[in-house]
N, C-alpha and C positions, 0 to 999 in steps of 0.2 A: 848802267843799272838795268836789271831785268824788269820786265813788265810786272812780274809777280811781286817785286820789291817796292813798287810805287805805293805811295800812301793813298788810302781810300778816304776821300774827304768826308764821307758820311760817317766814318768810324773815328774821326778825330775832332768832331764838333765839340767845342768847349761847353762846360756846364753853363746854364743860363745865369746871367748876372743877378746879383741880389736886388731886391726891390723893397721899397718902403710901403708898398700897398698892403692892405689887409689881405690875409689869405682868402682865396676865393675858390670854392668848390666848382663854380661854373667855369672858371678859367681852366682848371685841371680836367674837368669833364670834356670841355671843348678840345683840349689837346689830345686826350685819350681817344675821343671819337675820330679825330683826324688820323691818328695812328692806326686805328682799326680800318678805316677806309683805305689807307695805303696798303695794308696787309691783304685786304680782301680784293682790291681792284688792281694792285700792282702799279708800278711807275712811281718812283719815289718823288715826293714833293715835301718840302720842309713843313713840319707841323707848327702850330703855335707852341710857345714854351710856357711852362708853369714853374713856380717856385716850389721848394721843399714844403713850405707852409701850405701852398695850394694843394699839393698832393695829399698832405696829411688830413685834409678836411673830407676826403672821400671815404665812405664806408668800405672796410676791407673786402667784404664779399663782392661789392661792385667793382672794386679795383681788380680783384682776381679774375672776375668774369671778363673784364676788358682785356687783361693780359692774355687770357686764354683765347679770346677771339683773334688776337694777333698771332699767337703761336700756332693756332689750329687752322689759320687761313691758308689760301693758295700761295701767297707770297710773304711768308713769315720773315724772310731776310729783310725785305724793305720795311716791313712793319717794325722789326726790332731796331733798325736804324732810326726809324721815326721816334720810337720810345726813347732812344738815346738822345736824339736832338731835342725832344720835348722836355727833357730833364727828369723823366720817370725813373730811369736807372739810378741816377744820382740820389734821388730821394728815397727809393724803395729797395733797390737791389744793387748796392755798391759792390757786392761780391761779383756781380756780372759786369758792372762798369769797369772794374779793375782789370778785366781781361782785354779791354780795348787797347790796342797798341802793344800788348804784352807778347813777346816773341816766344815761340815754342821750339826754336832751334832747328826747325826743318825748313828746307828750301821751298816746300810746296805751299806753305802758309806764311803770310807776312805777320800774322798774329793769331792768338788763340781765339779772339773774337770772330775772325773770319771763319775759322774751323767750326766754331760753335754754331754760327748761323747756318752753315752748310749741313751740319748734323741735324739741326732742327728741321730744315727743309727736306732732307732725305728720309727722315723718320716717318713712320706711319702716323696718321693724324689721330692718335688716341691721346687723351689729355695726360695720362701718366707718363707716357713715353716722351711726349714733347716737353713737359716740364723737366724731366730727367735729362733730355737732350740739351736744354738750355743751361742746366746747372751742373752737368756731369764733370766739367773740367775746372770748376771754381777753385779747387784745391791746388791747381798748378801754380797759381801766383805765389803761394806760400811755400812751395816745395822745390822751386827751380834751383838746380845746382849746375854750375858750369865747370867742367873739369879742365885741368891745364891743357889737355889736348883739344879743347873746344867742344867736346861732347856735352850735350845738355840732358839732364835727367830730372825726372819728377817723381822720385821714389816716394811711395805712400800717398800720392795725391788723391787717390780714391777715398782712403780712410780720412784724410784731412778734409776733403770735400764733404763727406757725410757729417763730420763734426761741425763744419761751417754751416751746413744746412740746419742743424739743430739750433745754432745760435741765430740764424736768419729767421727761423720760425718763432723762436722765443721773442725776438725783437719786433717782428712785423705782424705776427699772428696771421700771416698771409693765407694759411690753410685752416683758419679757425672754422670749426664745424665740419671739417673734411679730414678727420684723423686717418681714415683708410687711405685716402689719396696721399697724404703727407708721408705715411709710413712706406707706401709703395715707391714714391719718388726717392726717399732716403735710401731704400734698399737698392734701387737701380743705380744711384750715384755710387754707393759703397761697392757694388759688385760689377760695375760696368766693364771692367777689364777681364772678367773671369772667362767668358766664352772665347775671347781672342787668345787666351793662353792654352787652348786645347791643341793637342797634336795627336796623331794616330796611335801613339804608344799607350794612351790611357786604357786601363783595363775596364772590364764591365763594372767592377766594383767601384772604380773611380768615377765612372759615368753615373752610376747609381747614386753615389754620395753627392756628386755635384747637383744632380736633379733634386735630391731631397733637400739640400741646403738652399737652393733657389726657390723651392716651394711654388707658391702661386704666381710669383713674378717671372717664371721661366720664359714664357712666351714674350713678355715685354722685354726681358733681357736680350733675347735673341734679336728682336726687332731693333733695339737700341744699338746692339753690337754691329749689326749690318749697317746702320746709318752712320756709325762712328768711323767707317772706312771712307776716308776722303782723299786718299792718294790719287794723284794724277797718272800714276803708272798702271796701265791696264792689266798687266800680268800680276802685279802685286794685289790689285783690287780683286781680280778673279780668284786668286788663291785664298785671300781672306774670306770672301763670301762662300767659297766652296768648303772651307774649314768649318765655318759656323753651320752650314747646312749638314755637313757630315756629323757634327756633334748632335744637332737636333734629331737626325735620323737614328743615331745610336741611342739617344734617350728614348725615342719611340720604341725601338726594338727591345731594349732592356725592360721597359715597362710592360710591353706585350708579353715577354717571356715570364716576367714575375707574376703577371696575372694568370698565366696558364699553369705555371709550376709552383707549388708551395715552396717557401724558402727553406723549410726544415724537413728532414727525411721522416718517413713514417716510422713509428715505433720509438722515436726519441724520448718521449715522455716516460714510457715504460722503462727504457734503459736508464734514464736519470734516477727514477725511483729505486731501481735495483742497485745501481752503483753507489748512490749516496744515501740510501735509506730514507727517502722522502716519499711519504704517502701522497696520493692524489689530494691536492689541497690548494688553497690560494697561493701558498708559497711556491709550489711547483709551477702554477700558472704564471707567477711573476718571473720565474727563471726562463720559462719558454718565451715570454714576451720580450725579455731582455735579449735573448739570443736572436729573436726575429728582428728586433731593432738594430742589432749590430750587423746583421746581414743586410738590412735595408740601407744602413749607413756605410756599407763597404768595409767594415772591420772584419767580418767573417764572410766566407764564401757560402753560396747557397747550395743546397742539395749535395753536401759532402757525406761521407760515411759517418755513422753514428759516433764512432770513436773520436773523430775530429772534434765534435762538440763536447764530448765528455772530457777530453783532454783540456779544452779551453776552460770549461767550468772548474776543473781542478786547479789549473794554473792560476786562474783569476780569483780563486777562493770565493766563488759565487755561492757555494753551499758549504756548510759545516755539519758536523754530526748532530748538533743541536737543532738543526732546521727541521728535522723529521718530526 
């Protein structure tokens, strides 16, 4: 048996046994504080355990802050193992607990849990990115398919993971009062594979469309994508990181170019008025804006000859004789 195949005792700790005691917030808080200490100081030590009932007595914002202290600490892997042993994952995040011992079909990880902990540790310590790192692969448990030749696939696991996050939030209200954070984490789960799918054949329009679709979460997505590279093969890791950096640089160049050069050619509005009989009006402004949006989205090329856009307007029937 390879050393990488050996079971990690911290990842296979059974759920705490049932108890007849009354639920105790103090017991759960003691366990949570112990997990935080492990994450902040390092050096795994078994924390006290608490029951599902115990965990349910803590206010959700306080629970989330405790979890965030764990995942943002210097030793999040040890802290996450402590949360597992303390019963916190069983009680609050069974979607995460389900990854423990769940194989991803790759020799370099014995289970998805180990990969997830490494991604959390490698990611930048921003709360959005670290929550997404913890939850990005929860959809793998529901999507694993093993082919007859032994290949393992997780088709659609990002989309399934985003839906699971919706149900997690509905059940736990873990991000109550933090709608912006919840939406950002969901978007990162949904799109966490996008940057790694880049190759050098993407056109500027494709890069522009990608950047627009990612919106405000683009930087977080790049940081999560870099952290998600956990291969032990140095050359493969180098190529993965270089590819993401190349995409980030192309986004920067396209945005710089777009800021310097207007997307539509000079005189297009006048040409539209003459060709389609549309006087200067709000309707003409709507058409110009629609063309600009299509350039921004990569559906049309920027700064082409006027006839290129007139042809598109006619083919798409964006204007009719009655619009004038």
